[in-house]
C-alpha positions in Angstrom: -13.4 20.0 -23.6 -13.5 16.9 -21.3 -13.1 14.6 -24.2 -10.1 16.5 -25.6 -8.4 16.8 -22.2 -8.7 13.1 -21.4 -7.6 12.1 -24.9 -4.5 14.4 -24.5 -3.8 12.9 -21.1 -3.8 9.4 -22.5 -1.6 10.5 -25.4 0.8 12.1 -22.8 0.9 8.8 -20.9 1.6 6.9 -24.2 4.4 9.4 -25.0 6.1 8.5 -21.7 5.6 4.8 -22.3 6.8 4.8 -26.0 9.3 7.5 -25.9 8.3 9.1 -29.2 5.5 11.5 -30.2 5.1 10.2 -33.7 2.8 7.2 -33.0 0.5 9.7 -31.1 0.5 11.9 -34.2 -0.9 8.9 -36.2 -3.5 8.1 -33.4 -4.6 11.7 -33.2 -5.0 11.9 -37.0 -7.0 8.7 -37.1 -9.2 10.0 -34.3 -9.8 13.2 -36.2 -10.5 11.3 -39.4 -13.2 9.1 -37.8 -14.8 12.0 -36.1 -15.1 13.9 -39.4 -16.0 10.8 -41.4 -18.8 9.7 -39.1 -20.5 12.8 -37.8 -23.1 12.6 -35.1 -22.9 12.1 -31.4 -22.4 8.7 -29.8 -24.7 7.6 -27.1 -24.1 9.1 -23.6 -23.2 5.8 -22.1 -20.5 5.2 -24.8 -19.0 8.7 -24.2 -18.9 8.0 -20.4 -17.1 4.7 -21.0 -14.6 6.4 -23.3 -13.9 9.1 -20.6 -13.4 6.5 -17.9 -11.1 4.5 -20.2 -8.9 7.5 -21.1 -8.6 8.6 -17.4 -7.8 5.1 -16.1 -5.4 4.2 -18.9 -3.6 7.5 -18.7 -3.1 7.1 -14.9 -1.9 3.6 -15.3 0.6 4.6 -18.0 2.0 7.5 -16.0 2.3 5.4 -12.9 4.1 2.6 -14.8 6.3 4.6 -17.2 6.3 8.2 -15.8 8.7 7.5 -12.9 11.8 8.2 -15.1 12.4 4.5 -15.8 12.6 5.3 -19.5 10.3 4.4 -22.3 9.0 0.8 -22.2 11.2 0.0 -19.3 14.5 0.7 -21.2 17.2 2.3 -19.2 18.1 6.0 -19.9 21.5 5.1 -21.4 21.9 6.3 -25.0 18.8 8.4 -25.2 18.7 11.5 -27.2 18.9 14.4 -24.8 16.8 16.7 -27.0 13.8 14.3 -27.0 13.5 13.8 -23.2 15.6 16.4 -21.4 14.3 15.6 -17.9 15.5 12.0 -18.2 18.8 13.0 -19.7 19.4 15.3 -16.7 18.6 12.4 -14.3 21.0 10.1 -16.1 23.9 12.5 -16.6 
């Protein structure tokens, strides 16, 4: 549960940074593929490193891009209001 939650947190941060959900769909699919293709548990130290990475990277992404500055530092002008309604309300 911790692994899935932190992976989702990182994907949410990347969604804010990129502005689209589709790259995260590909990343999630690749993650599922490699987990099924290579069954077995990784060493505990590796799992702990992955958890720390997901937590720190997700926090960094949300601090950098989650402030409403738009995806990848782009201003909110011209964005699709259906894709990111909270930013469209702030712009309009």
